[in-house]
C-alpha positions in Angstrom: 30.1 42.7 24.5 31.8 41.1 21.5 32.9 38.0 23.4 29.4 37.6 24.8 27.9 37.6 21.4 30.4 35.1 20.1 29.7 32.8 23.1 26.0 33.0 22.6 26.4 32.2 18.9 28.5 29.1 19.6 26.1 27.9 22.3 23.1 28.5 20.0 24.8 26.6 17.2 25.4 23.6 19.4 21.9 23.6 20.7 20.5 24.0 17.2 22.6 21.1 15.9 21.4 18.9 18.7 17.7 19.8 18.1 18.1 19.2 14.3 19.7 15.8 14.9 17.0 14.8 17.4 14.2 15.8 15.0 15.8 14.0 12.1 16.1 10.7 14.1 12.6 11.1 15.5 11.2 11.3 11.9 13.5 8.5 10.8 12.1 6.2 13.5 8.5 7.1 12.5 9.3 6.3 8.9 11.1 3.0 9.9 8.0 1.9 12.0 5.8 2.5 9.0 8.1 0.7 6.5 9.0 -2.2 8.8 6.4 -2.7 11.6 7.6 -6.3 12.2 10.9 -4.9 13.6 9.1 -3.1 16.3 6.7 -6.0 17.3 7.4 -6.6 21.0 7.3 -10.4 20.7 9.8 -10.6 17.8 12.0 -7.8 19.0 13.4 -10.0 21.7 13.8 -13.5 20.5 14.0 -16.6 22.6 17.7 -16.6 22.8 18.3 -18.2 26.3 15.9 -21.1 26.4 14.8 -22.1 22.9 14.5 -25.8 23.9 12.1 -25.1 26.7 9.4 -23.6 24.5 6.1 -25.5 25.0 7.6 -28.1 27.4 6.2 -29.1 30.8 8.6 -28.2 33.6 8.8 -28.4 37.3 9.8 -25.1 38.8 11.5 -25.0 42.2 11.3 -21.7 44.0 13.8 -20.4 46.5 11.3 -20.6 49.3 11.1 -24.4 48.7 7.8 -24.4 46.9 7.5 -26.5 43.8 5.2 -25.8 40.8 4.5 -29.1 39.0 3.5 -29.4 35.3 4.0 -25.8 34.3 4.2 -25.2 30.6 7.0 -22.8 29.6 5.8 -20.0 27.3 8.3 -17.2 26.9 11.1 -15.2 28.5 10.5 -11.5 29.1 13.4 -9.1 29.4 13.0 -5.7 31.1 15.8 -3.3 31.0 16.6 -0.1 32.8 16.1 2.1 29.7 16.9 1.7 26.1 20.6 1.1 26.6 20.4 -0.9 29.8 23.2 -2.9 31.3 21.0 -4.7 33.8 18.2 -6.9 32.5 15.4 -8.3 34.7 14.3 -11.7 33.4 10.7 -13.0 33.9 9.7 -16.5 32.8 6.1 -16.9 31.7 4.5 -20.3 32.6 1.0 -21.7 32.4 0.3 -23.8 35.4 -1.6 -27.2 35.5 -4.8 -25.4 36.5 -4.5 -23.1 33.5 -3.3 -20.0 35.3 -0.6 -17.8 33.6 2.2 -16.9 36.0 5.3 -14.7 35.6 8.3 -15.6 37.8 11.4 -13.5 38.2 14.8 -15.1 37.9 15.4 -13.9 41.5 12.6 -16.2 42.7 13.5 -19.4 40.8 16.1 -21.9 42.2 15.8 -24.3 39.2 13.7 -25.3 36.3 13.5 -29.1 35.6 12.1 -30.8 32.5 12.4 -34.2 30.9 14.8 -34.3 28.0 12.4 -36.3 25.8 9.3 -34.2 26.4 
């Protein structure tokens, strides 16, 4: 009976410590969001790190099926991870086509993106 009580106390202490840490960091995140909302803005949280020189340029996008999209204006790169600490990122490119339609293309669909160097 004495060992069972000690075992339950140790397990309860570990579970209690985990709960306390989880509650602390939950309140910390809420406080951080109120103090610095710009850090949690979705557009600024993931900067244009891959293709900063494409922003606003007209591009010709060649898809893997052979189709070409002419005069697409590059807007943004969207990253989607498999959770908060993801190792695999899915990349989507946002374009506005010549007929003013907004399209999102996966990196798996694109063969190449061409643009003029001086545009």
